C-alpha angles and dihedrals in degrees: 000000000000122000118195098179140045134226102235125205129180111216139174134200093025111205088349094312127127134254137028129311137178119217121198109193115211093206137029125236111297094019100092120103111258095260095046124085101178141004120181149130115247126198117196116198118229110293094012121131144199104225120239106266139162127242116220120185091358144061129222129212125196125193113194112227099176142342138049124270148157114249120201105216106187091320097320115109115221126181110235135190145169113325097021119130117211121195127192109189127207110292095018132110132228144165140175139218126196100224097176133083090242132067117282110221125192140158116236128198125181114202120196122229 
């Protein structure tokens, strides 16, 4: 399968966070592999956040494309930047704050199980 376009959605208050975000979904409904719930690129505007939330029955992986942010890794804040890979395993919590005056862009994949 080759996809040459994204389904784009503007969102705000992602996972209970604040501010605006743009989500570009890599696949349409029904196209994900059986063990994948979501694959997308997310752009957080300056000051926007992904609220701290828990993953149950799934894990989430972020790959930072550009920007500087503060990642909440189970209650511990870690500064993150381009090239970093962030993993939230089943049963853990995470969140993210765009701390720069430029967009924070990252790829996000949610894997079931």
